[in-house]
C-alpha positions, 0 to 999 in steps of 0.5 A: 450451426456456424455460430454455435461452433464458433461460440464453442471454440471461443468458450474452449479458448476462454477456459483453456487460456483466459481463465487461468490468466485471469486467476494468475493476475488476481493472485498477483494483485492480491500479493501486491495488496498484501505487500502494500499493506505491510509497507504501510504498517512499516511506514507507520512504525517508522513515523512513530519512531521518528516522532519519539526520537524528535520528542526526546531530542528536543527534550535533551536540548531543552527546546520547548515544543509548542502545540503548533510544532507538534501538529506540524510534525504530525502533518509532515509525517502523515504527508510522508506516509502518502508520498512513500 
């Protein structure tokens, strides 16, 4: 009988305190995921804008960009997306 009463107390404690706490944590983590996904999309847009700006600047200056340079720039921007 002692173990049953102790188990009932643990169950009540879990229902009253731990379950709401876990729900709150789950909501917090879902919000962090959503914020991170928005941040990733923003970084991708910025990266594309920087690539376009680089391309237009080199054309204005009359600099010919070779395929290697373009691949390097893309790799650099992709790297920066993971760093941020």
